[in-house]
C-alpha positions in Angstrom: -0.1 -0.4 0.0 2.7 2.5 1.0 4.6 1.8 -3.0 1.4 2.8 -4.3 1.5 6.4 -2.6 4.5 6.4 -4.7 2.3 5.8 -7.6 0.1 8.7 -6.8 0.3 12.0 -9.3 1.1 14.0 -5.9 4.4 11.4 -5.4 6.8 14.9 -5.0 4.5 15.6 -2.2 5.1 12.2 -0.6 8.9 12.7 -1.7 9.0 15.6 0.4 7.4 14.2 3.8 8.9 10.9 3.7 11.8 13.5 3.6 10.4 16.3 6.3 10.3 13.0 8.9 13.7 11.3 8.0 14.6 15.2 9.1 12.2 15.3 12.2 14.1 12.1 13.6 17.1 13.0 13.3 16.5 16.9 14.9 14.4 14.7 17.7 17.0 12.0 18.1 20.0 15.0 17.6 18.0 16.9 20.7 17.2 13.9 23.5 20.8 13.8 23.5 21.9 17.0 23.6 19.3 17.1 26.8 20.6 13.7 28.3 24.4 16.1 28.8 22.8 19.1 29.4 23.7 19.7 32.9 22.4 23.8 33.2 18.3 24.4 33.1 18.4 27.4 29.5 19.3 23.8 27.4 17.3 21.3 29.7 14.4 23.9 28.5 15.2 24.3 24.9 16.8 20.8 24.3 12.6 18.9 25.9 10.7 22.1 23.8 13.1 21.2 20.2 12.4 17.2 21.1 8.1 17.5 21.6 7.5 20.1 18.5 10.2 17.2 16.3 7.9 14.4 18.0 4.8 16.1 16.7 5.5 16.8 13.5 6.9 13.4 13.6 3.6 12.6 14.4 2.0 14.5 11.9 3.4 13.7 8.7 2.8 9.8 10.0 -0.9 10.6 10.6 -1.2 12.2 7.1 0.7 9.1 5.3 -1.5 6.8 6.8 -4.0 9.2 5.7 -3.6 8.6 1.8 -2.5 5.0 2.5 -6.2 4.3 4.0 -7.8 6.4 0.2 -6.0 4.0 -2.2 -7.2 1.0 -0.1 -10.6 2.5 -0.4 -10.4 3.8 -3.7 -8.8 -0.1 -4.9 -12.1 -1.7 -2.8 -14.5 0.5 -4.5 -13.3 -0.2 -7.8 -13.5 -3.9 -6.9 -16.7 -3.5 -5.9 -17.4 -2.2 -9.0 -16.6 -4.7 -10.5 -18.3 -7.0 -8.8 -21.5 -5.6 -9.5 -21.0 -4.6 -13.3 -20.2 -8.6 -13.7 -23.5 -9.5 -12.2 -25.3 -6.3 -14.6 -23.6 -8.9 -17.1 -25.2 -11.7 -15.9 -28.6 -11.4 -16.1 
């Protein structure tokens, strides 16, 4: 199902979202490591905020991806039902 999203008309958007997800994941890992080694209050606040925001963006990108995959699954099932109904009307 995921490969089908790369074959759609909005392929550039899917590629952009994957690149964004990888970038956000890298930023999240980086800020998590910096948060682990921070010893003062200001860096703790900054890195925890960056980690929280990157986690939110990562989840947002994943939700959009799941919505696209669900959309293509529903379209595939609808097409299958249309073909079955067309086959039933021809057999009468």
